[in-house]
mmCIF file as Biopython writes it, N, C-alpha, C and O atoms, coordinates in Angstrom:
data_model
#
loop_
_atom_site.group_PDB
_atom_site.id
_atom_site.type_symbol
_atom_site.label_atom_id
_atom_site.label_alt_id
_atom_site.label_comp_id
_atom_site.label_asym_id
_atom_site.label_entity_id
_atom_site.label_seq_id
_atom_site.pdbx_PDB_ins_code
_atom_site.Cartn_x
_atom_site.Cartn_y
_atom_site.Cartn_z
_atom_site.occupancy
_atom_site.B_iso_or_equiv
_atom_site.auth_seq_id
_atom_site.auth_asym_id
_atom_site.pdbx_PDB_model_num
ATOM 1   N N  . MET A ? 1  ? 13.641 27.246 35.174 1.0 0.0 1  A 1 
ATOM 2   C CA . MET A ? 1  ? 13.427 26.696 33.857 1.0 0.0 1  A 1 
ATOM 3   C C  . MET A ? 1  ? 13.828 25.224 33.879 1.0 0.0 1  A 1 
ATOM 4   O O  . MET A ? 1  ? 14.878 24.863 34.411 1.0 0.0 1  A 1 
ATOM 5   N N  . ALA A ? 2  ? 12.999 24.398 33.306 1.0 0.0 2  A 1 
ATOM 6   C CA . ALA A ? 2  ? 13.267 22.959 33.271 1.0 0.0 2  A 1 
ATOM 7   C C  . ALA A ? 2  ? 14.338 22.653 32.231 1.0 0.0 2  A 1 
ATOM 8   O O  . ALA A ? 2  ? 14.408 23.327 31.204 1.0 0.0 2  A 1 
ATOM 9   N N  . PRO A ? 3  ? 15.169 21.651 32.482 1.0 0.0 3  A 1 
ATOM 10  C CA . PRO A ? 3  ? 16.182 21.278 31.493 1.0 0.0 3  A 1 
ATOM 11  C C  . PRO A ? 3  ? 15.534 20.709 30.240 1.0 0.0 3  A 1 
ATOM 12  O O  . PRO A ? 3  ? 14.400 20.231 30.286 1.0 0.0 3  A 1 
ATOM 13  N N  . ALA A ? 4  ? 16.241 20.759 29.137 1.0 0.0 4  A 1 
ATOM 14  C CA . ALA A ? 4  ? 15.737 20.229 27.869 1.0 0.0 4  A 1 
ATOM 15  C C  . ALA A ? 4  ? 15.513 18.731 27.980 1.0 0.0 4  A 1 
ATOM 16  O O  . ALA A ? 4  ? 16.187 18.048 28.751 1.0 0.0 4  A 1 
ATOM 17  N N  . ALA A ? 5  ? 14.576 18.230 27.217 1.0 0.0 5  A 1 
ATOM 18  C CA . ALA A ? 5  ? 14.273 16.799 27.229 1.0 0.0 5  A 1 
ATOM 19  C C  . ALA A ? 5  ? 15.463 16.003 26.714 1.0 0.0 5  A 1 
ATOM 20  O O  . ALA A ? 5  ? 16.184 16.452 25.823 1.0 0.0 5  A 1 
ATOM 21  N N  . ALA A ? 6  ? 15.662 14.819 27.282 1.0 0.0 6  A 1 
ATOM 22  C CA . ALA A ? 6  ? 16.797 13.980 26.900 1.0 0.0 6  A 1 
ATOM 23  C C  . ALA A ? 6  ? 16.611 13.378 25.517 1.0 0.0 6  A 1 
ATOM 24  O O  . ALA A ? 6  ? 17.579 13.226 24.772 1.0 0.0 6  A 1 
ATOM 25  N N  . THR A ? 7  ? 15.378 13.035 25.165 1.0 0.0 7  A 1 
ATOM 26  C CA . THR A ? 7  ? 15.106 12.463 23.845 1.0 0.0 7  A 1 
ATOM 27  C C  . THR A ? 7  ? 13.910 13.161 23.235 1.0 0.0 7  A 1 
ATOM 28  O O  . THR A ? 7  ? 13.091 13.741 23.948 1.0 0.0 7  A 1 
ATOM 29  N N  . SER A ? 8  ? 13.809 13.107 21.923 1.0 0.0 8  A 1 
ATOM 30  C CA . SER A ? 8  ? 12.700 13.766 21.250 1.0 0.0 8  A 1 
ATOM 31  C C  . SER A ? 8  ? 11.370 13.108 21.583 1.0 0.0 8  A 1 
ATOM 32  O O  . SER A ? 8  ? 10.326 13.747 21.449 1.0 0.0 8  A 1 
ATOM 33  N N  . SER A ? 9  ? 11.375 11.844 22.015 1.0 0.0 9  A 1 
ATOM 34  C CA . SER A ? 9  ? 10.122 11.173 22.357 1.0 0.0 9  A 1 
ATOM 35  C C  . SER A ? 9  ? 9.488  11.775 23.610 1.0 0.0 9  A 1 
ATOM 36  O O  . SER A ? 9  ? 8.306  11.551 23.871 1.0 0.0 9  A 1 
ATOM 37  N N  . GLU A ? 10 ? 10.252 12.529 24.378 1.0 0.0 10 A 1 
ATOM 38  C CA . GLU A ? 10 ? 9.711  13.166 25.574 1.0 0.0 10 A 1 
ATOM 39  C C  . GLU A ? 10 ? 8.995  14.473 25.253 1.0 0.0 10 A 1 
ATOM 40  O O  . GLU A ? 10 ? 8.288  15.013 26.104 1.0 0.0 10 A 1 
ATOM 41  N N  . LEU A ? 11 ? 9.168  14.987 24.042 1.0 0.0 11 A 1 
ATOM 42  C CA . LEU A ? 11 ? 8.516  16.231 23.660 1.0 0.0 11 A 1 
ATOM 43  C C  . LEU A ? 11 ? 7.084  15.953 23.232 1.0 0.0 11 A 1 
ATOM 44  O O  . LEU A ? 11 ? 6.812  14.965 22.550 1.0 0.0 11 A 1 
ATOM 45  N N  . LYS A ? 12 ? 6.182  16.819 23.633 1.0 0.0 12 A 1 
ATOM 46  C CA . LYS A ? 12 ? 4.795  16.710 23.210 1.0 0.0 12 A 1 
ATOM 47  C C  . LYS A ? 12 ? 4.657  17.340 21.828 1.0 0.0 12 A 1 
ATOM 48  O O  . LYS A ? 12 ? 5.471  18.188 21.461 1.0 0.0 12 A 1 
ATOM 49  N N  . PRO A ? 13 ? 3.643  16.945 21.050 1.0 0.0 13 A 1 
ATOM 50  C CA . PRO A ? 13 ? 3.493  17.473 19.687 1.0 0.0 13 A 1 
ATOM 51  C C  . PRO A ? 13 ? 3.433  18.992 19.600 1.0 0.0 13 A 1 
ATOM 52  O O  . PRO A ? 13 ? 3.831  19.561 18.584 1.0 0.0 13 A 1 
ATOM 53  N N  . ARG A ? 14 ? 2.948  19.658 20.632 1.0 0.0 14 A 1 
ATOM 54  C CA . ARG A ? 14 ? 2.830  21.113 20.576 1.0 0.0 14 A 1 
ATOM 55  C C  . ARG A ? 14 ? 3.930  21.834 21.344 1.0 0.0 14 A 1 
ATOM 56  O O  . ARG A ? 14 ? 3.855  23.053 21.502 1.0 0.0 14 A 1 
ATOM 57  N N  . ASP A ? 15 ? 4.939  21.132 21.822 1.0 0.0 15 A 1 
ATOM 58  C CA . ASP A ? 15 ? 6.053  21.781 22.500 1.0 0.0 15 A 1 
ATOM 59  C C  . ASP A ? 15 ? 6.836  22.625 21.503 1.0 0.0 15 A 1 
ATOM 60  O O  . ASP A ? 15 ? 6.991  22.249 20.341 1.0 0.0 15 A 1 
ATOM 61  N N  . VAL A ? 16 ? 7.322  23.752 21.964 1.0 0.0 16 A 1 
ATOM 62  C CA . VAL A ? 16 ? 8.123  24.641 21.134 1.0 0.0 16 A 1 
ATOM 63  C C  . VAL A ? 16 ? 9.483  24.784 21.778 1.0 0.0 16 A 1 
ATOM 64  O O  . VAL A ? 16 ? 9.581  25.024 22.982 1.0 0.0 16 A 1 
ATOM 65  N N  . CYS A ? 17 ? 10.533 24.639 20.989 1.0 0.0 17 A 1 
ATOM 66  C CA . CYS A ? 17 ? 11.902 24.794 21.478 1.0 0.0 17 A 1 
ATOM 67  C C  . CYS A ? 17 ? 12.576 25.892 20.680 1.0 0.0 17 A 1 
ATOM 68  O O  . CYS A ? 17 ? 12.693 25.793 19.458 1.0 0.0 17 A 1 
ATOM 69  N N  . ILE A ? 18 ? 13.021 26.940 21.362 1.0 0.0 18 A 1 
ATOM 70  C CA . ILE A ? 18 ? 13.767 28.007 20.707 1.0 0.0 18 A 1 
ATOM 71  C C  . ILE A ? 18 ? 15.235 27.668 20.862 1.0 0.0 18 A 1 
ATOM 72  O O  . ILE A ? 18 ? 15.743 27.566 21.978 1.0 0.0 18 A 1 
ATOM 73  N N  . VAL A ? 19 ? 15.920 27.492 19.733 1.0 0.0 19 A 1 
ATOM 74  C CA . VAL A ? 19 ? 17.321 27.088 19.780 1.0 0.0 19 A 1 
ATOM 75  C C  . VAL A ? 19 ? 18.267 28.233 19.462 1.0 0.0 19 A 1 
ATOM 76  O O  . VAL A ? 19 ? 19.479 28.086 19.620 1.0 0.0 19 A 1 
ATOM 77  N N  . GLY A ? 20 ? 17.747 29.361 19.020 1.0 0.0 20 A 1 
ATOM 78  C CA . GLY A ? 20 ? 18.590 30.512 18.745 1.0 0.0 20 A 1 
ATOM 79  C C  . GLY A ? 20 ? 17.730 31.684 18.312 1.0 0.0 20 A 1 
ATOM 80  O O  . GLY A ? 20 ? 16.568 31.505 17.948 1.0 0.0 20 A 1 
ATOM 81  N N  . VAL A ? 21 ? 18.284 32.861 18.348 1.0 0.0 21 A 1 
ATOM 82  C CA . VAL A ? 21 ? 17.546 34.049 17.936 1.0 0.0 21 A 1 
ATOM 83  C C  . VAL A ? 21 ? 18.418 34.898 17.029 1.0 0.0 21 A 1 
ATOM 84  O O  . VAL A ? 21 ? 19.646 34.857 17.104 1.0 0.0 21 A 1 
ATOM 85  N N  . ALA A ? 22 ? 17.776 35.656 16.186 1.0 0.0 22 A 1 
ATOM 86  C CA . ALA A ? 22 ? 18.486 36.596 15.324 1.0 0.0 22 A 1 
ATOM 87  C C  . ALA A ? 22 ? 17.495 37.649 14.855 1.0 0.0 22 A 1 
ATOM 88  O O  . ALA A ? 22 ? 16.322 37.349 14.637 1.0 0.0 22 A 1 
ATOM 89  N N  . ARG A ? 23 ? 17.950 38.843 14.706 1.0 0.0 23 A 1 
ATOM 90  C CA . ARG A ? 23 ? 17.111 39.887 14.125 1.0 0.0 23 A 1 
ATOM 91  C C  . ARG A ? 23 ? 17.211 39.758 12.622 1.0 0.0 23 A 1 
ATOM 92  O O  . ARG A ? 23 ? 18.307 39.670 12.067 1.0 0.0 23 A 1 
ATOM 93  N N  . THR A ? 24 ? 16.067 39.745 11.965 1.0 0.0 24 A 1 
ATOM 94  C CA . THR A ? 24 ? 16.041 39.627 10.511 1.0 0.0 24 A 1 
ATOM 95  C C  . THR A ? 24 ? 15.342 40.837 9.909  1.0 0.0 24 A 1 
ATOM 96  O O  . THR A ? 24 ? 14.560 41.492 10.599 1.0 0.0 24 A 1 
ATOM 97  N N  . PRO A ? 25 ? 15.597 41.151 8.654  1.0 0.0 25 A 1 
ATOM 98  C CA . PRO A ? 25 ? 15.008 42.326 8.010  1.0 0.0 25 A 1 
ATOM 99  C C  . PRO A ? 25 ? 13.549 42.105 7.630  1.0 0.0 25 A 1 
ATOM 100 O O  . PRO A ? 25 ? 13.211 42.074 6.447  1.0 0.0 25 A 1 
ATOM 101 N N  . MET A ? 26 ? 12.689 41.952 8.629  1.0 0.0 26 A 1 
ATOM 102 C CA . MET A ? 26 ? 11.271 41.737 8.381  1.0 0.0 26 A 1 
ATOM 103 C C  . MET A ? 26 ? 10.505 42.985 8.811  1.0 0.0 26 A 1 
ATOM 104 O O  . MET A ? 26 ? 10.907 43.670 9.751  1.0 0.0 26 A 1 
ATOM 105 N N  . GLY A ? 27 ? 9.426  43.274 8.138  1.0 0.0 27 A 1 
ATOM 106 C CA . GLY A ? 27 ? 8.580  44.389 8.540  1.0 0.0 27 A 1 
ATOM 107 C C  . GLY A ? 27 ? 8.692  45.563 7.594  1.0 0.0 27 A 1 
ATOM 108 O O  . GLY A ? 27 ? 9.487  45.552 6.654  1.0 0.0 27 A 1 
ATOM 109 N N  . GLY A ? 28 ? 7.891  46.568 7.851  1.0 0.0 28 A 1 
ATOM 110 C CA . GLY A ? 28 ? 7.802  47.716 6.960  1.0 0.0 28 A 1 
ATOM 111 C C  . GLY A ? 28 ? 8.938  48.702 7.091  1.0 0.0 28 A 1 
ATOM 112 O O  . GLY A ? 28 ? 9.557  49.058 6.088  1.0 0.0 28 A 1 
ATOM 113 N N  . PHE A ? 29 ? 9.227  49.148 8.282  1.0 0.0 29 A 1 
ATOM 114 C CA . PHE A ? 29 ? 10.250 50.178 8.515  1.0 0.0 29 A 1 
ATOM 115 C C  . PHE A ? 29 ? 10.043 51.368 7.593  1.0 0.0 29 A 1 
ATOM 116 O O  . PHE A ? 29 ? 11.000 51.942 7.071  1.0 0.0 29 A 1 
ATOM 117 N N  . LEU A ? 30 ? 8.765  51.736 7.396  1.0 0.0 30 A 1 
ATOM 118 C CA . LEU A ? 30 ? 8.398  52.874 6.549  1.0 0.0 30 A 1 
ATOM 119 C C  . LEU A ? 30 ? 8.972  52.752 5.140  1.0 0.0 30 A 1 
ATOM 120 O O  . LEU A ? 30 ? 9.287  53.761 4.509  1.0 0.0 30 A 1 
ATOM 121 N N  . GLY A ? 31 ? 9.109  51.530 4.649  1.0 0.0 31 A 1 
ATOM 122 C CA . GLY A ? 31 ? 9.559  51.299 3.282  1.0 0.0 31 A 1 
ATOM 123 C C  . GLY A ? 31 ? 11.060 51.307 3.080  1.0 0.0 31 A 1 
ATOM 124 O O  . GLY A ? 31 ? 11.522 51.243 1.941  1.0 0.0 31 A 1 
ATOM 125 N N  . THR A ? 32 ? 11.834 51.384 4.151  1.0 0.0 32 A 1 
ATOM 126 C CA . THR A ? 32 ? 13.286 51.471 3.988  1.0 0.0 32 A 1 
ATOM 127 C C  . THR A ? 32 ? 13.892 50.203 3.405  1.0 0.0 32 A 1 
ATOM 128 O O  . THR A ? 32 ? 14.999 50.244 2.869  1.0 0.0 32 A 1 
ATOM 129 N N  . LEU A ? 33 ? 13.188 49.074 3.499  1.0 0.0 33 A 1 
ATOM 130 C CA . LEU A ? 33 ? 13.721 47.827 2.942  1.0 0.0 33 A 1 
ATOM 131 C C  . LEU A ? 33 ? 13.177 47.538 1.549  1.0 0.0 33 A 1 
ATOM 132 O O  . LEU A ? 33 ? 13.549 46.533 0.943  1.0 0.0 33 A 1 
ATOM 133 N N  . SER A ? 34 ? 12.307 48.396 1.031  1.0 0.0 34 A 1 
ATOM 134 C CA . SER A ? 34 ? 11.655 48.122 -0.245 1.0 0.0 34 A 1 
ATOM 135 C C  . SER A ? 34 ? 12.627 48.105 -1.420 1.0 0.0 34 A 1 
ATOM 136 O O  . SER A ? 34 ? 12.338 47.482 -2.441 1.0 0.0 34 A 1 
ATOM 137 N N  . SER A ? 35 ? 13.754 48.766 -1.300 1.0 0.0 35 A 1 
ATOM 138 C CA . SER A ? 35 ? 14.712 48.788 -2.405 1.0 0.0 35 A 1 
ATOM 139 C C  . SER A ? 35 ? 15.587 47.541 -2.451 1.0 0.0 35 A 1 
ATOM 140 O O  . SER A ? 35 ? 16.294 47.319 -3.434 1.0 0.0 35 A 1 
ATOM 141 N N  . LEU A ? 36 ? 15.548 46.725 -1.399 1.0 0.0 36 A 1 
ATOM 142 C CA . LEU A ? 36 ? 16.366 45.514 -1.361 1.0 0.0 36 A 1 
ATOM 143 C C  . LEU A ? 36 ? 15.632 44.364 -2.029 1.0 0.0 36 A 1 
ATOM 144 O O  . LEU A ? 36 ? 14.428 44.188 -1.843 1.0 0.0 36 A 1 
ATOM 145 N N  . SER A ? 37 ? 16.366 43.585 -2.808 1.0 0.0 37 A 1 
ATOM 146 C CA . SER A ? 37 ? 15.762 42.422 -3.461 1.0 0.0 37 A 1 
ATOM 147 C C  . SER A ? 37 ? 15.512 41.318 -2.442 1.0 0.0 37 A 1 
ATOM 148 O O  . SER A ? 37 ? 16.068 41.327 -1.343 1.0 0.0 37 A 1 
ATOM 149 N N  . ALA A ? 38 ? 14.667 40.370 -2.826 1.0 0.0 38 A 1 
ATOM 150 C CA . ALA A ? 38 ? 14.393 39.229 -1.949 1.0 0.0 38 A 1 
ATOM 151 C C  . ALA A ? 38 ? 15.669 38.445 -1.682 1.0 0.0 38 A 1 
ATOM 152 O O  . ALA A ? 38 ? 15.862 37.930 -0.581 1.0 0.0 38 A 1 
ATOM 153 N N  . ILE A ? 39 ? 16.535 38.352 -2.676 1.0 0.0 39 A 1 
ATOM 154 C CA . ILE A ? 39 ? 17.799 37.623 -2.505 1.0 0.0 39 A 1 
ATOM 155 C C  . ILE A ? 39 ? 18.668 38.319 -1.465 1.0 0.0 39 A 1 
ATOM 156 O O  . ILE A ? 39 ? 19.260 37.660 -0.611 1.0 0.0 39 A 1 
ATOM 157 N N  . LYS A ? 40 ? 18.751 39.651 -1.530 1.0 0.0 40 A 1 
ATOM 158 C CA . LYS A ? 40 ? 19.553 40.403 -0.561 1.0 0.0 40 A 1 
ATOM 159 C C  . LYS A ? 40 ? 18.969 40.270 0.842  1.0 0.0 40 A 1 
ATOM 160 O O  . LYS A ? 40 ? 19.713 40.070 1.802  1.0 0.0 40 A 1 
ATOM 161 N N  . LEU A ? 41 ? 17.648 40.378 0.972  1.0 0.0 41 A 1 
ATOM 162 C CA . LEU A ? 41 ? 17.024 40.225 2.288  1.0 0.0 41 A 1 
ATOM 163 C C  . LEU A ? 41 ? 17.270 38.827 2.840  1.0 0.0 41 A 1 
ATOM 164 O O  . LEU A ? 41 ? 17.530 38.661 4.032  1.0 0.0 41 A 1 
ATOM 165 N N  . GLY A ? 42 ? 17.185 37.813 1.964  1.0 0.0 42 A 1 
ATOM 166 C CA . GLY A ? 42 ? 17.458 36.441 2.391  1.0 0.0 42 A 1 
ATOM 167 C C  . GLY A ? 42 ? 18.888 36.267 2.847  1.0 0.0 42 A 1 
ATOM 168 O O  . GLY A ? 42 ? 19.147 35.590 3.842  1.0 0.0 42 A 1 
ATOM 169 N N  . SER A ? 43 ? 19.827 36.876 2.126  1.0 0.0 43 A 1 
ATOM 170 C CA . SER A ? 43 ? 21.233 36.736 2.510  1.0 0.0 43 A 1 
ATOM 171 C C  . SER A ? 43 ? 21.507 37.421 3.847  1.0 0.0 43 A 1 
ATOM 172 O O  . SER A ? 43 ? 22.316 36.936 4.637  1.0 0.0 43 A 1 
ATOM 173 N N  . ILE A ? 44 ? 20.840 38.539 4.101  1.0 0.0 44 A 1 
ATOM 174 C CA . ILE A ? 44 ? 20.988 39.216 5.391  1.0 0.0 44 A 1 
ATOM 175 C C  . ILE A ? 44 ? 20.440 38.335 6.511  1.0 0.0 44 A 1 
ATOM 176 O O  . ILE A ? 44 ? 21.039 38.241 7.582  1.0 0.0 44 A 1 
ATOM 177 N N  . ALA A ? 45 ? 19.302 37.691 6.260  1.0 0.0 45 A 1 
ATOM 178 C CA . ALA A ? 45 ? 18.720 36.800 7.267  1.0 0.0 45 A 1 
ATOM 179 C C  . ALA A ? 45 ? 19.635 35.617 7.544  1.0 0.0 45 A 1 
ATOM 180 O O  . ALA A ? 45 ? 19.804 35.222 8.697  1.0 0.0 45 A 1 
ATOM 181 N N  . ILE A ? 46 ? 20.226 35.051 6.504  1.0 0.0 46 A 1 
ATOM 182 C CA . ILE A ? 46 ? 21.137 33.908 6.677  1.0 0.0 46 A 1 
ATOM 183 C C  . ILE A ? 46 ? 22.380 34.331 7.446  1.0 0.0 46 A 1 
ATOM 184 O O  . ILE A ? 46 ? 22.854 33.593 8.309  1.0 0.0 46 A 1 
ATOM 185 N N  . GLU A ? 47 ? 22.910 35.510 7.144  1.0 0.0 47 A 1 
ATOM 186 C CA . GLU A ? 47 ? 24.064 36.014 7.901  1.0 0.0 47 A 1 
ATOM 187 C C  . GLU A ? 47 ? 23.704 36.150 9.378  1.0 0.0 47 A 1 
ATOM 188 O O  . GLU A ? 47 ? 24.516 35.837 10.249 1.0 0.0 47 A 1 
ATOM 189 N N  . GLY A ? 48 ? 22.491 36.616 9.660  1.0 0.0 48 A 1 
ATOM 190 C CA . GLY A ? 48 ? 22.042 36.735 11.043 1.0 0.0 48 A 1 
ATOM 191 C C  . GLY A ? 48 ? 21.964 35.386 11.731 1.0 0.0 48 A 1 
ATOM 192 O O  . GLY A ? 48 ? 22.333 35.261 12.899 1.0 0.0 48 A 1 
ATOM 193 N N  . LEU A ? 49 ? 21.486 34.373 11.015 1.0 0.0 49 A 1 
ATOM 194 C CA . LEU A ? 49 ? 21.429 33.027 11.585 1.0 0.0 49 A 1 
ATOM 195 C C  . LEU A ? 49 ? 22.825 32.494 11.876 1.0 0.0 49 A 1 
ATOM 196 O O  . LEU A ? 49 ? 23.036 31.811 12.878 1.0 0.0 49 A 1 
ATOM 197 N N  . ASN A ? 50 ? 23.767 32.802 11.013 1.0 0.0 50 A 1 
ATOM 198 C CA . ASN A ? 50 ? 25.139 32.336 11.224 1.0 0.0 50 A 1 
ATOM 199 C C  . ASN A ? 50 ? 25.779 32.978 12.448 1.0 0.0 50 A 1 
ATOM 200 O O  . ASN A ? 50 ? 26.658 32.379 13.069 1.0 0.0 50 A 1 
ATOM 201 N N  . THR A ? 51 ? 25.352 34.183 12.803 1.0 0.0 51 A 1 
ATOM 202 C CA . THR A ? 51 ? 25.941 34.858 13.959 1.0 0.0 51 A 1 
ATOM 203 C C  . THR A ? 51 ? 25.166 34.597 15.246 1.0 0.0 51 A 1 
ATOM 204 O O  . THR A ? 51 ? 25.614 34.974 16.329 1.0 0.0 51 A 1 
ATOM 205 N N  . ALA A ? 52 ? 24.007 33.955 15.131 1.0 0.0 52 A 1 
ATOM 206 C CA . ALA A ? 52 ? 23.182 33.689 16.327 1.0 0.0 52 A 1 
ATOM 207 C C  . ALA A ? 52 ? 23.794 32.601 17.176 1.0 0.0 52 A 1 
ATOM 208 O O  . ALA A ? 52 ? 23.241 32.246 18.217 1.0 0.0 52 A 1 
#
């Protein structure tokens, strides 16, 4: 794997950089998330980002 670019000017317009990962409550899961409000789902996603 190549090292990250030293400056942003070295990145091409279509380059993609993954800086972290987290599992978020996205998807159907047979409706198991349907009872959660958008605010609750958002807060779960933010908590996941904080732990990534």
